[in-house]
C-alpha positions as a Markdown table, in Angstrom:
| # | Residue | x | y | z |
|---|---|---|---|---|
| 1 | Met | 116.8 | 149.0 | 96.7 |
| 2 | Arg | 115.5 | 147.5 | 93.4 |
| 3 | Ser | 112.1 | 146.8 | 95.1 |
| 4 | Ile | 111.8 | 150.3 | 96.4 |
| 5 | Ala | 112.7 | 151.6 | 93.0 |
| 6 | Arg | 110.0 | 149.5 | 91.4 |
| 7 | Leu | 107.5 | 150.7 | 94.0 |
| 8 | Leu | 108.3 | 154.3 | 93.5 |
| 9 | Gly | 107.9 | 153.6 | 89.8 |
| 10 | Ser | 104.6 | 152.2 | 90.2 |
| 11 | Val | 103.5 | 155.2 | 92.4 |
| 12 | Phe | 104.7 | 157.7 | 89.8 |
| 13 | Ala | 103.0 | 155.8 | 87.1 |
| 14 | Leu | 99.7 | 155.8 | 89.0 |
| 15 | Leu | 100.0 | 159.6 | 89.7 |
| 16 | Ala | 100.7 | 160.1 | 86.1 |
| 17 | Ala | 97.8 | 158.1 | 85.1 |
| 18 | Leu | 95.5 | 160.0 | 87.4 |
| 19 | Ala | 96.9 | 163.3 | 86.3 |
| 20 | Gly | 96.5 | 162.3 | 82.7 |
| 21 | Gly | 92.8 | 161.2 | 83.4 |
| 22 | Asp | 92.1 | 164.6 | 85.1 |
| 23 | Ala | 93.7 | 166.4 | 82.1 |
| 24 | Leu | 91.6 | 164.5 | 79.7 |
| 25 | Ala | 88.4 | 165.4 | 81.6 |
| 26 | Gln | 89.4 | 169.0 | 81.7 |
| 27 | Ala | 90.2 | 169.0 | 77.9 |
| 28 | Tyr | 87.0 | 167.4 | 76.9 |
| 29 | Pro | 85.3 | 168.4 | 74.8 |
| 30 | Ser | 87.2 | 170.3 | 72.3 |
| 31 | Lys | 84.8 | 170.1 | 69.4 |
| 32 | Thr | 81.1 | 169.6 | 68.7 |
| 33 | Val | 79.3 | 166.8 | 70.5 |
| 34 | Thr | 76.5 | 164.9 | 68.8 |
| 35 | Leu | 73.5 | 163.4 | 70.6 |
| 36 | Leu | 72.1 | 160.9 | 68.1 |
| 37 | Val | 68.4 | 160.2 | 68.4 |
| 38 | Pro | 67.6 | 156.9 | 66.7 |
| 39 | Tyr | 64.0 | 158.0 | 65.9 |
| 40 | Ala | 62.4 | 160.5 | 63.6 |
| 41 | Pro | 61.8 | 164.2 | 64.7 |
| 42 | Gly | 58.7 | 165.0 | 66.7 |
| 43 | Gly | 58.7 | 162.3 | 69.4 |
| 44 | Gly | 59.5 | 162.5 | 73.1 |
| 45 | His | 63.1 | 161.4 | 72.8 |
| 46 | Asp | 63.8 | 164.1 | 70.1 |
| 47 | Ala | 62.1 | 166.8 | 72.2 |
| 48 | Met | 64.0 | 166.0 | 75.3 |
| 49 | Ala | 67.4 | 165.6 | 73.4 |
| 50 | Arg | 66.9 | 169.1 | 72.1 |
| 51 | Ile | 66.1 | 170.6 | 75.5 |
| 52 | Val | 69.1 | 168.9 | 77.0 |
| 53 | Ala | 71.4 | 169.8 | 74.2 |
| 54 | Glu | 70.5 | 173.5 | 74.4 |
| 55 | Lys | 71.6 | 173.7 | 78.1 |
| 56 | Leu | 74.4 | 171.2 | 78.0 |
| 57 | Gly | 76.3 | 173.0 | 75.3 |
| 58 | Pro | 77.0 | 176.1 | 77.4 |
| 59 | Arg | 78.1 | 174.0 | 80.3 |
| 60 | Leu | 80.5 | 172.0 | 78.2 |
| 61 | Gly | 81.8 | 175.1 | 76.4 |
| 62 | Gln | 81.0 | 173.5 | 73.0 |
| 63 | Thr | 78.1 | 173.1 | 70.6 |
| 64 | Val | 75.9 | 170.0 | 71.2 |
| 65 | Val | 73.8 | 169.1 | 68.2 |
| 66 | Val | 71.0 | 166.5 | 67.9 |
| 67 | Glu | 71.1 | 164.1 | 64.9 |
| 68 | Asn | 68.0 | 161.9 | 64.0 |
| 69 | Lys | 68.9 | 158.5 | 62.5 |
| 70 | Pro | 65.5 | 156.5 | 62.5 |
| 71 | Gly | 65.0 | 153.0 | 61.5 |
| 72 | Ala | 64.6 | 149.4 | 62.7 |
| 73 | Ala | 63.1 | 150.4 | 66.1 |
| 74 | Gly | 66.2 | 152.4 | 67.0 |
| 75 | Met | 68.9 | 149.8 | 66.0 |
| 76 | Ile | 70.1 | 151.7 | 62.9 |
| 77 | Gly | 71.1 | 154.7 | 64.9 |
| 78 | Thr | 72.4 | 152.7 | 67.7 |
| 79 | Glu | 74.7 | 150.8 | 65.4 |
| 80 | Gln | 76.2 | 154.2 | 64.2 |
| 81 | Val | 77.0 | 155.0 | 67.8 |
| 82 | Val | 78.6 | 151.6 | 68.4 |
| 83 | Arg | 80.9 | 152.1 | 65.5 |
| 84 | Ala | 81.9 | 155.6 | 66.5 |
| 85 | Ala | 85.1 | 156.4 | 68.3 |
| 86 | Pro | 84.7 | 156.1 | 72.1 |
| 87 | Asp | 85.8 | 159.6 | 72.7 |
| 88 | Gly | 82.6 | 161.1 | 73.9 |
| 89 | Tyr | 81.7 | 163.1 | 70.8 |
| 90 | Thr | 79.1 | 160.7 | 69.6 |
| 91 | Leu | 76.4 | 159.7 | 72.0 |
| 92 | Leu | 73.2 | 157.8 | 71.9 |
| 93 | Phe | 70.0 | 159.3 | 73.3 |
| 94 | Ser | 68.2 | 155.9 | 73.8 |
| 95 | Ser | 64.9 | 154.3 | 74.4 |
| 96 | Pro | 64.3 | 150.8 | 75.9 |
| 97 | Ala | 63.8 | 149.4 | 72.5 |
| 98 | Glu | 67.3 | 149.2 | 71.0 |
| 99 | Ile | 69.0 | 148.7 | 74.4 |
| 100 | Val | 66.9 | 146.2 | 76.5 |
| 101 | Val | 64.0 | 145.0 | 74.3 |
| 102 | Ala | 65.8 | 144.1 | 71.1 |
| 103 | Pro | 67.8 | 141.1 | 72.6 |
| 104 | Ser | 64.4 | 139.5 | 73.4 |
| 105 | Val | 62.7 | 140.2 | 70.1 |
| 106 | Tyr | 65.5 | 139.4 | 67.6 |
| 107 | Lys | 67.5 | 136.2 | 67.3 |
| 108 | Thr | 70.5 | 137.9 | 66.0 |
| 109 | Met | 71.7 | 141.6 | 66.3 |
| 110 | Arg | 74.6 | 143.5 | 64.8 |
| 111 | Tyr | 75.6 | 144.7 | 68.2 |
| 112 | Asp | 75.6 | 143.6 | 71.8 |
| 113 | Pro | 73.9 | 146.4 | 73.9 |
| 114 | Val | 75.8 | 145.2 | 77.0 |
| 115 | Lys | 79.3 | 144.8 | 75.5 |
| 116 | Asp | 79.3 | 147.5 | 72.8 |
| 117 | Leu | 77.9 | 150.4 | 74.7 |
| 118 | Thr | 79.0 | 152.5 | 77.7 |
| 119 | Pro | 76.0 | 153.6 | 80.0 |
| 120 | Ile | 76.2 | 157.2 | 81.3 |
| 121 | Thr | 73.0 | 158.2 | 82.8 |
| 122 | Gln | 69.2 | 157.7 | 82.7 |
| 123 | Val | 67.9 | 161.1 | 81.7 |
| 124 | Gly | 64.1 | 160.7 | 81.8 |
| 125 | Asp | 61.1 | 158.6 | 82.4 |
| 126 | Thr | 57.6 | 158.9 | 80.7 |
| 127 | Pro | 54.5 | 156.9 | 80.9 |
| 128 | Leu | 53.2 | 155.0 | 78.0 |
| 129 | Val | 49.6 | 155.9 | 77.0 |
| 130 | Leu | 47.0 | 153.8 | 75.2 |
| 131 | Met | 44.9 | 156.3 | 73.2 |
| 132 | Ala | 42.3 | 156.4 | 70.5 |
| 133 | His | 41.1 | 158.8 | 67.7 |
| 134 | Pro | 37.7 | 160.3 | 68.7 |
| 135 | Ser | 36.2 | 158.7 | 65.7 |
| 136 | Val | 36.7 | 155.2 | 67.3 |
| 137 | Gly | 34.0 | 155.9 | 69.8 |
| 138 | Val | 35.6 | 154.4 | 72.9 |
| 139 | Lys | 36.6 | 156.2 | 76.1 |
| 140 | Thr | 37.9 | 153.3 | 78.3 |
| 141 | Val | 40.0 | 150.2 | 77.9 |
| 142 | Ala | 36.8 | 148.1 | 78.7 |
| 143 | Glu | 35.1 | 149.7 | 75.8 |
| 144 | Leu | 38.0 | 149.2 | 73.5 |
| 145 | Ile | 38.2 | 145.5 | 74.3 |
| 146 | Ala | 34.5 | 145.0 | 73.8 |
| 147 | Lys | 34.7 | 146.7 | 70.4 |
| 148 | Ala | 37.8 | 144.8 | 69.4 |
| 149 | Lys | 36.0 | 141.5 | 70.3 |
| 150 | Lys | 33.0 | 142.5 | 68.0 |
| 151 | Glu | 35.3 | 143.5 | 65.1 |
| 152 | Pro | 38.2 | 141.2 | 65.4 |
| 153 | Gly | 41.4 | 142.2 | 63.4 |
| 154 | Lys | 39.9 | 145.5 | 62.3 |
| 155 | Leu | 41.4 | 147.9 | 64.8 |
| 156 | Ser | 45.1 | 148.8 | 64.6 |
| 157 | Phe | 47.5 | 150.6 | 66.9 |
| 158 | Gly | 50.5 | 152.8 | 65.9 |
| 159 | Thr | 53.8 | 152.7 | 67.8 |
| 160 | Ala | 57.4 | 154.0 | 67.4 |
| 161 | Gly | 58.4 | 150.8 | 65.8 |
| 162 | Thr | 58.5 | 147.0 | 65.8 |
| 163 | Gly | 60.3 | 145.6 | 68.8 |
| 164 | Ser | 59.6 | 148.8 | 70.7 |
| 165 | Ser | 58.3 | 148.8 | 74.3 |
| 166 | Gln | 55.0 | 150.1 | 72.8 |
| 167 | His | 54.8 | 147.1 | 70.5 |
| 168 | Leu | 55.4 | 144.8 | 73.4 |
| 169 | Ala | 52.7 | 146.6 | 75.4 |
| 170 | Gly | 50.2 | 146.2 | 72.6 |
| 171 | Ala | 50.9 | 142.5 | 72.1 |
| 172 | Trp | 50.5 | 141.9 | 75.8 |
| 173 | Ile | 47.1 | 143.6 | 75.9 |
| 174 | Asn | 46.0 | 141.4 | 73.0 |
| 175 | Asn | 47.2 | 138.4 | 74.9 |
| 176 | Leu | 45.6 | 139.4 | 78.2 |
| 177 | Ala | 42.3 | 140.6 | 76.7 |
| 178 | Gly | 42.0 | 137.9 | 74.0 |
| 179 | Ile | 41.7 | 140.5 | 71.1 |
| 180 | Asp | 43.5 | 141.0 | 67.8 |
| 181 | Leu | 44.7 | 144.7 | 67.6 |
| 182 | Gln | 46.8 | 144.9 | 64.5 |
| 183 | His | 50.3 | 146.6 | 64.9 |
| 184 | Val | 51.3 | 149.5 | 62.7 |
| 185 | Pro | 55.0 | 150.3 | 63.3 |
| 186 | Tyr | 56.4 | 153.8 | 62.4 |
| 187 | Lys | 59.9 | 155.3 | 62.4 |
| 188 | Gly | 59.4 | 157.1 | 65.6 |
| 189 | Ala | 56.6 | 158.6 | 67.8 |
| 190 | Gly | 56.3 | 161.8 | 65.7 |
| 191 | Pro | 55.0 | 160.1 | 62.5 |
| 192 | Ala | 52.7 | 157.7 | 64.6 |
| 193 | Thr | 51.2 | 160.8 | 66.3 |
| 194 | Asn | 50.7 | 162.5 | 63.0 |
| 195 | Asp | 48.7 | 159.6 | 61.7 |
| 196 | Leu | 46.8 | 159.2 | 64.9 |
| 197 | Leu | 45.8 | 162.8 | 64.8 |
| 198 | Gly | 44.7 | 162.3 | 61.1 |
| 199 | Gly | 42.7 | 159.2 | 61.9 |
| 200 | Asn | 45.0 | 157.2 | 59.6 |
| 201 | Val | 45.5 | 154.8 | 62.5 |
| 202 | Pro | 42.6 | 154.5 | 65.0 |
| 203 | Leu | 44.8 | 153.7 | 68.1 |
| 204 | Gly | 48.2 | 154.5 | 69.5 |
| 205 | Ile | 50.6 | 153.3 | 72.2 |
| 206 | Leu | 53.1 | 156.0 | 72.7 |
| 207 | Gly | 55.1 | 157.9 | 75.3 |
| 208 | Met | 53.2 | 160.9 | 76.8 |
| 209 | Ala | 55.5 | 163.6 | 75.4 |
| 210 | Pro | 54.4 | 163.9 | 71.9 |
| 211 | Val | 50.6 | 163.5 | 72.6 |
| 212 | Leu | 50.0 | 165.4 | 75.9 |
| 213 | Lys | 49.0 | 168.7 | 74.3 |
| 214 | His | 46.7 | 166.9 | 71.9 |
| 215 | Ile | 45.1 | 164.9 | 74.8 |
| 216 | Gln | 44.5 | 168.1 | 76.6 |
| 217 | Ala | 42.9 | 169.7 | 73.5 |
| 218 | Gly | 40.6 | 166.7 | 73.0 |
| 219 | Arg | 42.2 | 165.8 | 69.6 |
| 220 | Ile | 43.1 | 162.3 | 71.1 |
| 221 | Val | 41.4 | 160.4 | 73.8 |
| 222 | Ala | 43.5 | 158.9 | 76.5 |
| 223 | Leu | 42.2 | 155.6 | 77.5 |
| 224 | Ala | 44.8 | 154.6 | 80.1 |
| 225 | Val | 48.3 | 155.0 | 81.1 |
| 226 | Met | 50.5 | 151.9 | 81.6 |
| 227 | Thr | 52.1 | 152.9 | 84.9 |
| 228 | Pro | 51.4 | 150.9 | 88.1 |
| 229 | Lys | 49.6 | 153.9 | 89.6 |
| 230 | Arg | 47.9 | 157.0 | 88.0 |
| 231 | Val | 50.2 | 159.8 | 87.3 |
| 232 | Asp | 50.0 | 163.2 | 89.2 |
| 233 | Trp | 49.4 | 165.3 | 86.2 |
| 234 | Ala | 46.7 | 163.1 | 84.7 |
| 235 | Arg | 44.7 | 161.8 | 87.7 |
| 236 | Asp | 41.6 | 161.5 | 85.6 |
| 237 | Thr | 43.3 | 158.9 | 83.3 |
| 238 | Pro | 43.1 | 155.4 | 84.8 |
| 239 | Thr | 45.8 | 152.8 | 84.5 |
| 240 | Val | 45.4 | 149.7 | 82.2 |
| 241 | Ala | 45.6 | 147.5 | 85.3 |
| 242 | Glu | 42.4 | 149.0 | 86.6 |
| 243 | Thr | 40.4 | 147.3 | 83.9 |
| 244 | Pro | 39.0 | 143.9 | 85.0 |
| 245 | Gly | 41.1 | 141.1 | 83.5 |
| 246 | Met | 44.2 | 143.3 | 83.1 |
| 247 | Glu | 45.4 | 143.3 | 86.7 |
| 248 | Gly | 49.2 | 143.4 | 86.9 |
| 249 | Phe | 49.7 | 145.1 | 83.6 |
| 250 | Gln | 52.6 | 147.6 | 83.5 |
| 251 | Ala | 54.8 | 148.9 | 80.8 |
| 252 | Asn | 57.2 | 151.9 | 81.1 |
| 253 | His | 59.3 | 154.0 | 78.8 |
| 254 | Trp | 62.5 | 156.0 | 79.5 |
| 255 | Met | 65.4 | 157.9 | 77.9 |
| 256 | Gly | 69.0 | 157.0 | 78.5 |
| 257 | Leu | 72.4 | 158.5 | 77.4 |
| 258 | Leu | 75.0 | 156.0 | 76.3 |
| 259 | Gly | 78.2 | 156.1 | 74.3 |
| 260 | Pro | 80.5 | 153.6 | 72.5 |
| 261 | Ala | 82.2 | 150.9 | 74.5 |
| 262 | Gly | 85.6 | 151.9 | 75.9 |
| 263 | Met | 84.9 | 155.6 | 76.8 |
| 264 | Pro | 87.4 | 157.1 | 79.1 |
| 265 | Pro | 85.9 | 157.0 | 82.7 |
| 266 | Glu | 86.8 | 160.7 | 83.2 |
| 267 | Val | 84.7 | 161.7 | 80.2 |
| 268 | Val | 81.8 | 159.5 | 81.4 |
| 269 | Ala | 81.9 | 161.1 | 84.9 |
| 270 | Lys | 82.0 | 164.6 | 83.3 |
| 271 | Leu | 79.1 | 163.9 | 81.1 |
| 272 | Gln | 77.0 | 162.3 | 83.8 |
| 273 | Ala | 77.7 | 165.2 | 86.1 |
| 274 | Glu | 76.9 | 167.9 | 83.5 |
| 275 | Val | 73.7 | 166.2 | 82.3 |
| 276 | Ala | 72.5 | 165.7 | 85.9 |
| 277 | Ala | 73.2 | 169.4 | 86.5 |
| 278 | Val | 71.1 | 170.4 | 83.4 |
| 279 | Leu | 68.2 | 168.1 | 84.6 |
| 280 | Ala | 68.3 | 169.9 | 88.0 |
| 281 | Met | 67.5 | 173.3 | 86.4 |
| 282 | Pro | 64.1 | 174.5 | 87.4 |
| 283 | Glu | 63.4 | 175.8 | 83.8 |
| 284 | Val | 64.5 | 172.5 | 82.2 |
| 285 | Arg | 62.3 | 170.4 | 84.8 |
| 286 | Glu | 59.3 | 172.6 | 84.1 |
| 287 | Arg | 59.7 | 172.2 | 80.3 |
| 288 | Leu | 60.1 | 168.5 | 80.6 |
| 289 | Arg | 57.1 | 168.0 | 83.0 |
| 290 | Gly | 55.0 | 170.1 | 80.4 |
| 291 | Leu | 55.8 | 167.2 | 78.0 |
| 292 | Gly | 55.0 | 164.5 | 80.5 |
| 293 | Ile | 58.7 | 163.5 | 81.1 |
| 294 | Asp | 60.1 | 163.1 | 84.6 |
| 295 | Pro | 63.8 | 164.1 | 84.6 |
| 296 | Val | 66.1 | 161.6 | 86.3 |
| 297 | Gly | 69.9 | 162.2 | 86.0 |
| 298 | Ser | 71.0 | 158.8 | 87.7 |
| 299 | Ser | 74.5 | 157.9 | 88.6 |
| 300 | Thr | 76.3 | 155.8 | 86.0 |
| 301 | Glu | 76.3 | 152.7 | 88.4 |
| 302 | Asp | 72.6 | 153.2 | 89.1 |
| 303 | Phe | 71.9 | 153.4 | 85.4 |
| 304 | Arg | 73.9 | 150.2 | 84.7 |
| 305 | Arg | 72.0 | 148.4 | 87.4 |
| 306 | Phe | 68.7 | 149.7 | 86.0 |
| 307 | Leu | 69.5 | 148.4 | 82.5 |
| 308 | Ala | 70.3 | 144.9 | 83.8 |
| 309 | Glu | 66.8 | 144.9 | 85.6 |
| 310 | Glu | 65.1 | 146.2 | 82.5 |
| 311 | Arg | 66.6 | 143.6 | 80.4 |
| 312 | Glu | 65.2 | 141.0 | 82.7 |
| 313 | Arg | 61.8 | 142.6 | 83.0 |
| 314 | Phe | 61.3 | 143.1 | 79.2 |
| 315 | Ala | 62.5 | 139.4 | 78.6 |
| 316 | Lys | 59.6 | 138.3 | 80.9 |
| 317 | Met | 57.3 | 140.7 | 79.3 |
| 318 | Phe | 58.2 | 139.4 | 75.9 |
| 319 | Arg | 57.3 | 135.9 | 77.0 |
| 320 | Leu | 53.9 | 137.1 | 78.2 |
| 321 | Thr | 53.0 | 138.7 | 74.8 |
| 322 | Gly | 53.0 | 135.4 | 73.0 |
| 323 | Leu | 55.3 | 137.0 | 70.2 |
| 324 | Lys | 57.9 | 134.8 | 68.4 |
| 325 | Gln | 61.4 | 135.9 | 68.0 |
| 326 | Glu | 62.1 | 137.5 | 64.6 |
């Protein structure tokens, strides 16, 4: 009888836990949700976060706000999310830099991207672009390499920050081509784009979102995309790997949604489902593709596996750059 009583007690406890989890998911959210973008306004992450927030709020029945917290290639904002309560009200709209690149670049970090964060979903994917201000006078990667060899150390490229995927891509180009392009880090793609437009930095390696309209208007020259194959909406722009001597070159950029470690699974599941629903909206997809962003909306498990693969890939890429850990 005692064993039956214990069994019934366990069953009732399990049912209560399941009911409690269901109730938690139904009650969430009961206040404003913050999407923290760890970069300055004006970049692709900021633009996508605002599009998602605009549509996600009505689905959740609460306001969803975007907060920018730039600095240290996304690590300052990420640390703020790591320290937040794991209740689903403070979320990170991440890039590769602070999640999968930083462990290779820095000897010590103030957070562990694997242990201190909860993956929710990959929200978007966008190609990195190598581009030049028209005054540089180059239109291809081969022309850029030739110019850089004639003027060693004189050309520089802007990125969203030290330790970003763009930074690693530029260092890898230097290593493969035997050139010395100087890195100029910014606190996000927005400020880097502004300086590139003004000719204050001659070259840029950035995601497509903040620069697509400027490329189309001729204010910036797209030399190459860093994808394995040409992208459908920029068929005339070659890949870096098409340049002799640069075979095998590939660098990607993406956006992900994560929260602090220890988030309730029911809240994670609700956020993943609602964000995926937003990304499936035709209007949202059209707006994102107009920025050069492909919406994703992966499952949480797929995103977790993707992050593990990306950590490995960027660790290998870091070794190929010739950079030293900071």
